C-alpha positions in Angstrom: 0.0 0.0 0.0 1.2 3.5 -0.8 2.0 6.1 1.8 -0.4 8.9 1.9 0.1 12.5 3.2 -3.5 12.6 4.4 -2.9 9.5 6.6 0.2 11.1 8.2 -2.0 14.2 9.0 -4.8 12.0 10.3 -2.3 10.2 12.6 -1.1 13.6 13.9 2.4 13.4 12.4 1.7 16.7 10.7 -0.9 19.4 11.2 -4.0 19.2 9.1 -4.3 22.1 6.6 -7.9 21.9 5.5 -10.3 24.3 3.7 -14.0 24.0 4.0 -15.9 23.0 0.8 -19.5 22.1 0.3 -20.3 18.9 -1.7 -22.8 16.1 -1.8 -22.2 12.5 -0.9 -24.3 9.5 -1.8 -26.7 8.7 1.1 -25.7 5.0 1.3 -22.0 6.1 1.7 -22.9 8.4 4.6 -24.9 5.7 6.2 -22.0 3.2 6.1 -19.6 5.9 7.5 -22.1 6.7 10.3 -22.5 3.0 11.1 -18.7 2.8 11.7 -18.3 6.2 13.3 -15.9 7.3 10.6 -14.8 10.9 10.2 -16.2 12.4 7.0 -13.3 14.8 6.6 -10.6 12.1 7.1 -12.2 9.6 4.8 -12.9 12.1 2.0 -9.3 13.4 2.2 -7.7 9.9 2.1 -10.0 8.8 -0.7 -9.4 12.0 -2.8 -5.6 11.6 -2.4 -5.8 8.0 -3.5 -7.9 8.9 -6.5 -5.7 11.8 -7.6 -2.6 9.6 -7.3 -4.3 6.7 -9.2 -5.3 9.1 -12.0 -1.8 10.6 -12.2 -2.8 14.1 -11.0 -0.9 13.9 -7.8 2.7 13.0 -8.5 5.9 13.4 -6.6 6.8 16.3 -8.9 3.5 18.1 -8.2 3.8 17.5 -4.5 7.2 19.1 -4.5 5.7 22.4 -5.8 3.0 22.6 -3.1 3.8 25.1 -0.4 1.3 23.5 2.0 3.2 20.2 2.0 5.9 19.9 4.7 9.4 18.3 4.2 8.2 15.3 6.3 5.2 14.9 4.0 7.4 15.1 0.9 9.6 12.4 2.4 6.6 10.3 3.1 5.4 10.7 -0.4 8.8 9.8 -1.9 9.8 7.1 0.4 6.6 5.3 1.4 7.4 5.8 5.1 3.9 4.9 6.3 3.4 1.8 4.2 3.4 -0.5 7.2 1.2 1.8 9.3 -1.7 1.8 6.7 
């Protein structure tokens, strides 16, 4: 499994740097998340990061240009430091 910056932030290794956004989620997905007491924000952030990586939009090169990504998070992205934690 790949290392994710969002997972590092969810684990408290780095501060979360979030911006509020309004969107709609399918009702059945919310029901499943509620049944398991999952954090909407954490799940959405992890899922979006995985999707963007899978589609090739979030690459190591693009991460290096983001000012909101710390050195630790750049290292996580490049070296898969959280692979065993996920």
